Residue, then its C-alpha position, 0 to 999 in steps of 0.5 A: m658980064g657980057s665977055r667971053a670969059d664969062l660966057d665960057r664960065a656960065l656954060d661950063v656951069l651949065l653943063r656940069f649941072g646937066a651931067a649931074m642930072m644925066h648921071a643921076g639917071d634923069t631923061a635927057f629931054r628933062v636935063r635939056d629943058s632944066m639947062r635951058r632955064l637955068a641958061h635964061a636965069l644966067g642971062i644966056e639968050r640961046l642955048e643948044v644941047e646934044l645929049s648922051t649917056g657918056g657926055l653932052t656938048a652945048t653951045a650958048w650965045r650971048e650978046g653977040e658972043a658965042a661959045t660950044l663946050a663939051r663935058e664928060i658925064g661918066p658911069p651912069g648911076v640912079d639917084s632919085s634924091r639928086i634928081a629931085a634937088l637939081e630939077s628943084l634948082s631949075l625950077g626955082a631959078a629967077p633971072g639975074l642968077a650968078t654963075a657963083t651962086l649955081e656953082a655953090e648950089l651944085d656943090r652942096i647937091e653933090k656933097a649930100p650923102p646918100l639918105h639911106g645906109l647899106l643895111p636899109i638897101a639890103l633890107s629893103m631889097a630882101v623884102a622886095s624879093m620876098a614880096f615878088s616871090y609871094l606875089n608870083g606864086g613862090d611857096l614858104l621856102a622859095t620866098g624865104a630863100a629869095a629874101v635872104s639871097g636878094g638881100i645879100g646880093q644887093a649888099a654885094r652890089t652896093l659895096l662893089s658900086r661904092q669901090g667903082f667896080n665895072q658895072f657889067a661884071m659887077t652886075a654878072l657876079c651879083a647874079v651868080l652870087a644871089s641865084g647861087l646862093y638861092c639854089l644853095i638854100v633851096i637844095g639845102f632844104g632837100v629840093h632837087t627838082f625845081a617845081f613853079a614855085h621854086a623857079i619863081g623864087f630863082i627868078s626873085s633873088v635877083l630882082f634888084l638887078v633889074p635895070g629899070f631906070p635906064l629902060v624906061a628913061g631910054l624909051l621915054d627920051l626916044t618918044q621926045h626925039q632925044t634919039r642919041a640919048g635914048i638909044t645909048r640909054l636902052f643899049y646900056g640897059v640891055l647889056l646890063t640884062l644881059s650881064a644878069a642873064c649870063g650870070m644866072s645862066v651859069v648857076a641854072m646849068l650847073a644846078g640843072l634847072a628846068p623850065a616850070p609851066p605858068a599857073p593858069p589864070p583863075g578866071a575870077i577875083e578872089p578878095v583873099a588873094m587880092l589883099g595879100r597881093a596888096l600887101a605884097c606889092f606895097a612891100g615891094g614897091y617901098g623897098y624899091g623906092i628906098l633903093f633909089n634913094n628916095p626921101h620916105r615921104t615919096v617911098l610911101a607914095v611909091a609903094l601905094l602906086s605900086m600896090v594900085g598898079n599891080e592890083v590893076r595888072l593882076g585883076l585883069h589877068d585874072l579876068g582872062l586879059a593876056l599879061p602884056q595888055a594887063t601890064f600896060f593898064g597897070a602901068l598907065a594907072v601908075g603913070l596917072g597916079a604919080s601925075l596926081v601926086r608929084g606936085s604935092l610931093h615936089a618929086p620927079r615923076i620918074a622917081l615915082t613911076v619907075p620904082s612902082i612897076i618894077m613888081m610887074t616884071p615877068g619873072l617866070f618868062a624871063f626864067q624860061t627864057i634862060v633855062f630854055l636858051n641853056q637847054g639849046k631849045a631856041l623856038s621855046a626861049i623866043e616864044a618865052a622872050a617874046t611874052c617877056g619883052f612885049a610885057v616889059g614893053g607894056m610897062a614902059m608903054g603904060l607910063v608914056a601913055a600916061r604922059f600923053l594924057t596928062e602933059r600937053q607937051w607930050r601931045y604936041e610937037r615943039 
């Protein structure tokens, strides 16, 4: 049992486990902790791991023997169900675990089919796009067009992804398809000048392309000193965002879109508006829960967290708080809520929080950034991009703050 060959085999299976977790979209610090729990169960005395989105390297020590192996991960992905299964496997591992048993469990998890098919995923994104448009001020035409184009765009992305299409090219193509289809629908109904409501619908049509998982996971990794994995994840998310922006820019230029000013906050909370927003946030969160391959019980929790977090965000913004600060408190509410329910659901925290905050995306400012850049108005584009960036930062930092408040390992260096 203590031979070098046995150690090599055990370490190879551990690397396979870690690669599967990283490929599914889990954070690097969770992958490292899970691998160390499994290493202890396999009788490995010490394990050191270096991770990035492209590969991982580990060194293991047992009974005077040491082994170092590396493994490639492959293109990143997102699969909340697989993250949950892998984390549950590591948490349930007991000393005396056999390498063959771990291999068999990994085979079972990797062969599990997706929980949702093409049609439910496309419909979920149609509903999420519709909800986002309504939530941010889109009219009936913009909301309906966003639902159609968002659902078709997500269906195209799913099909291309299953064929192994390059992720960055796929993102740009789907951005062109969804936003272009949206413009054709709106123009077909006689709209030739995009008002505020139509601009919201334009952004809503490509909401499914927001790389929430890699951006949030990258920031969380950086706060846990997983610098290499955090930076590579952040750059991956930024490149996906730029790919989507390039596709949308082409459509915005061809359609001759002009930026629309945001509506001023009402200065008070209106009960009727709160009810409509709550329903929209619930529907949008439910759609994103399905997109990330969560079981229905977790999807329901995501929808409720999305509703609560967005009501906090929009309510504070209605009362006059700036959007980035209001977004921070909305994301904080989501993070605290996830801490309360994750144990009973046996769901990874990231699978609850990321889908719940995507409805907080500052869509109008992203639209203004793209259009102003197309028009060569650099200062206006920078101003819109700064507001957008701070709001997105507020989303991520709200989740980080919730972890500092609820998890001791985040409050102290190890």
